[in-house]
N, C-alpha and C positions, 0 to 999 in steps of 0.2 A: 532689660537684658538683650543681649546680643541673639538674632538667628542661630547664628552657630553653636553660642553657649547653650542655647535652648536646645536644640537638636543635639549637642553630645550629651546631655542629660539623661535625654530619652533613647540614647541609642547605646548605651554600654555594651562593650562587643563580648558576649560569651556563646560559646557552642554555636559558633557558627563554622556550618557545615556545605559540602557541594559535592554533586556527582560530575565525573569528570572521564573522558574517555582517552585512553593516552596513545592506544593504539589497534589498530584493527585484525591485530592477533588472537585477542581474547575474545570469542563468540561462544555461546551458549550450544545446545544441541540443534538450535534452529535457524541457528546461522546470526542470529542477534547480538551484536556487541555490547560485551557488559562493561560498565561502568565502576569505576574503583571511588568509593565514598571517601574524601578527604575532609579535615578540618582544619581550621586557623589555627596556628603556633601562637602560644600567649608571650608575651614580650621575657618572661621568666624561662617558658621553655627553651625560645630562643636562643639566650643567653648562655644557658646550661647547654645547649646542643654546641657553641661556638668554643666555650670551652674545652668541651671533651672531644673536640678536634684539634685541639692543640698536641704538637706531639717534641719534642725535643729531639734532634740529630745528636750523632756520635761526637760532633763538636761541641755540642750546648746551646746552637742554634734552636729558637723555637721557629715551628713553622706549622703553619696550617694545613690539614690533611684533608684537600676539597671532594676526594671522592668518598672518603668515610662522613665529610659534614651532607653527601647527598643520600646517601646510603640512609643515614641515620634520621635524616629527613622525612626520609620515604618511611620509615617505621614509624617515628612520632606523629606524623601528619596524616598518614592513612587508617580509617576506622574501619573500613571492610575493603579489601581482606586486612584483619589482623594480624599485622608478620609478627606481633609478638607470641602468638598463640603456639605454646608450647609443643601443643600435640602435634599441630601442624610442622612446628621445626624438627619435631624427633620423626614422625613419618615419613623423611626426606631423609634421615638420618644424619641430620646436621645439628650443630652444636647452639649456633645462638641465631637471633633473629637476621642479622649482619648476613649471616652464610645465605638464609634464607631468600632475604632479598637480592642477593648475588646469583642463585642457582634459577630461579623463577622469572627475574627481570633482566632484559637485555641492557645494555648502558644506557641505551635513548631513549629507554622507556623510563628507567631510573631518572634521566633528564628529566624527560616530559612530566612524568610524576610529582617532582621534586619543584619544578617550575610553578606548576599549577597551583601547589601548597604555597611557594612562597605568594605567589600572587592574591591567592586567597587571604595570606596573613598582610597583606598590604604594600608588598614591594613590588610597585609596579614602575614601568617604563617613565621616569618623568619627560622625555619629548614625547611620549604617545600621550600624556595626561595636560600636556599644553594643547597640543594639536587637539583631543576632544573640548577641553575648555573653549579654543578659536570657535569651534564647530556650532 
């Protein structure tokens, strides 16, 4: 059996999480930067997310809504804080988790958090990986 096959058998992906800093805007009362806890998405979650972000224009053309994709990626991939917490959404006078994300995060923070979730989910820059392999 190959080393790669052995590795794969003993490293089934599940419950992969990580804490990340996305901005120095998030600090506790002592000035310590707060981290977001994120998780890797499964293949099924990622596929469903992509499908849910397709929309039909008035001319019947299917388009991908990248902004909604990033916001929903953040909602699905963030463990703490839980953007799907109905109490938190309601406390802010909002209706949906997507509204919550838009209310509490800046566009660049949504992008940074989404990028971290994608990286943890295995989406890496292939050129970066090639350079790492060379070194």
